C-alpha positions as CSV (number, residue, x, y, z in Angstrom):
1,M,-17.0,3.9,47.0
2,V,-17.5,0.4,45.5
3,D,-19.4,1.9,42.5
4,L,-16.5,4.3,42.0
5,N,-13.9,1.6,42.0
6,S,-16.0,-0.5,39.6
7,D,-16.4,2.5,37.3
8,V,-12.7,3.1,37.3
9,A,-11.9,-0.5,36.5
10,I,-14.4,-0.4,33.6
11,L,-12.9,2.8,32.3
12,R,-9.4,1.4,32.5
13,R,-10.4,-1.7,30.4
14,E,-12.1,0.6,27.8
15,V,-9.0,2.8,27.6
16,A,-6.8,-0.3,27.1
17,E,-9.1,-1.6,24.4
18,L,-9.1,1.8,22.6
19,R,-5.3,1.9,22.7
20,G,-5.2,-1.5,21.0
21,Q,-7.6,-0.3,18.3
22,V,-5.6,2.9,17.7
23,S,-2.4,0.8,17.4
24,R,-4.0,-1.6,14.9
25,L,-5.4,1.3,12.8
26,E,-2.0,3.1,12.8
27,S,-0.3,-0.2,11.7
28,E,-2.9,-0.7,8.9
29,S,-2.6,2.8,7.6
30,Y,1.2,2.4,7.4
31,R,0.8,-0.7,5.3
32,S,-1.7,0.7,2.8
33,A,-1.9,3.6,0.4
34,Q,-4.8,4.9,-1.7
35,L,-4.2,6.4,-5.1
36,T,-6.8,8.1,-7.3
37,P,-6.6,8.8,-11.1
38,G,-5.5,12.3,-11.8
39,S,-3.7,12.7,-8.5
40,S,-0.1,13.8,-8.5
41,G,2.8,13.1,-6.3
42,F,3.5,9.9,-4.4
43,V,2.4,8.2,-1.2
44,D,4.4,6.2,1.3
45,I,3.6,2.6,2.0
46,G,5.1,0.2,4.4
47,S,6.6,-3.1,3.2
48,T,8.2,-6.0,5.0
49,I,11.6,-4.3,4.6
50,G,10.8,-0.6,5.1
51,T,8.9,2.3,3.6
52,L,8.5,2.5,-0.2
53,T,6.8,5.2,-2.3
54,V,4.3,4.7,-5.1
55,S,2.6,7.1,-7.6
56,L,-0.1,6.5,-10.2
57,Q,1.4,7.5,-13.5
58,D,-1.1,6.5,-16.1
59,V,-4.5,4.8,-16.7
60,R,-5.4,3.4,-20.1
61,P,-8.1,1.2,-21.5
62,Y,-7.1,-2.5,-21.7
63,A,-9.2,-5.5,-22.7
64,N,-12.2,-5.5,-20.5
65,G,-10.8,-3.0,-17.9
66,S,-7.8,-0.7,-17.4
67,R,-4.0,-0.9,-17.5
68,V,-2.5,1.2,-14.8
69,R,1.2,2.2,-14.7
70,L,2.6,2.7,-11.2
71,R,5.9,4.1,-10.3
72,S,7.5,2.6,-7.2
73,G,10.4,4.2,-5.4
74,N,12.6,2.1,-3.2
75,P,14.6,4.4,-0.9
76,T,16.0,1.5,1.1
77,R,19.5,0.0,0.8
78,A,18.0,-3.4,-0.3
79,T,16.9,-4.5,-3.8
80,I,13.6,-6.3,-3.7
81,N,14.1,-9.2,-6.2
82,R,10.6,-10.6,-5.9
83,G,7.5,-9.9,-3.9
84,E,3.7,-9.5,-3.9
85,L,1.4,-6.5,-3.8
86,R,-2.3,-6.7,-2.9
87,I,-4.5,-4.3,-4.8
88,T,-8.1,-3.3,-4.2
89,Y,-9.8,-1.1,-6.8
90,G,-13.2,0.1,-7.8
91,K,-15.6,2.9,-8.5
92,T,-16.4,6.0,-6.5
93,D,-19.4,8.3,-6.2
94,Q,-19.3,12.0,-6.8
95,S,-17.9,12.6,-3.3
96,G,-15.1,10.1,-3.8
97,A,-16.5,7.5,-1.6
98,P,-16.1,3.9,-2.8
99,T,-19.3,2.4,-4.4
100,G,-20.2,-1.1,-5.5
101,E,-18.3,-4.2,-4.9
102,P,-14.5,-3.6,-4.7
103,R,-12.3,-5.9,-6.7
104,T,-9.1,-7.4,-5.3
105,M,-6.1,-9.0,-6.8
106,T,-2.6,-10.0,-5.8
107,L,0.2,-8.9,-8.2
108,A,3.5,-10.8,-8.3
109,L,6.4,-8.4,-8.4
110,T,8.7,-9.9,-11.0
111,D,10.8,-6.8,-11.9
112,E,13.4,-5.9,-9.3
113,L,12.8,-2.8,-7.2
114,E,16.3,-1.6,-7.1
115,E,17.7,0.2,-4.0
116,G,17.5,3.9,-4.2
117,G,15.6,3.9,-7.5
118,W,12.3,4.0,-9.3
119,T,10.6,1.1,-11.1
120,A,7.6,1.1,-13.4
121,I,4.9,-1.5,-12.6
122,N,2.2,-2.2,-15.1
123,V,-1.1,-3.6,-13.6
124,N,-4.1,-4.9,-15.6
125,L,-7.3,-4.2,-13.7
126,E,-10.2,-6.4,-15.0
127,G,-13.8,-5.2,-15.1
128,V,-13.3,-1.5,-14.5
129,P,-12.6,0.8,-17.5
130,P,-10.6,4.0,-16.9
131,S,-13.8,6.1,-16.9
132,D,-15.1,4.1,-13.9
133,L,-11.8,3.7,-12.0
134,G,-12.2,5.8,-8.9
135,Y,-9.5,4.5,-6.6
136,L,-6.6,2.0,-6.2
137,R,-5.7,0.8,-2.7
138,L,-2.3,-0.9,-2.3
139,T,-1.7,-3.1,0.7
140,E,0.5,-5.8,1.9
141,I,3.8,-5.2,0.0
142,I,5.6,-8.4,0.9
143,A,9.2,-8.8,-0.2
144,T,9.8,-12.5,-0.8
145,S,13.4,-12.1,-1.9
146,I,15.9,-9.3,-1.4
147,S,19.6,-8.7,-2.1
148,L,22.1,-6.5,-0.4
149,R,25.5,-5.3,-1.5
150,S,28.4,-7.3,-0.2
151,E,30.6,-5.8,2.5
152,N,33.4,-5.6,0.1
153,S,31.5,-3.3,-2.3
154,S,30.8,-0.7,0.5
155,P,33.0,2.5,0.4
156,A,35.6,2.6,3.2
157,P,34.7,4.9,6.1
């Protein structure tokens, strides 16, 4: 009976640990989105103020790399005045799996992401020409300044 109680205690600890890992993975997947050149549509990505949407609109050669045009949708009721976006990008193999050393950058969001609207975001990616760009992973959208409409500008109920 002692062995059975010990086994149950071990299994309970393992289940608690696995629940924590699942929770962390769910949180990370909410806060990141992966885009690939040639894909259509948009993906949802969590930010510090809510869910935003992002699509990859265009990839062109630029200097020693690529210039990517993203389209970000802000379905929230807050305008993001300033913020930051962490981007990881690189090459992929034939199966679409990342290869080589990924590159990482932090982009300062200087254009407002207006409430209920779309905003174009141009990003210069160094060292990876369009022919080699296999993926773009967006993480950690952090709003550092937002604005809301004043109470007086809201329609009456």
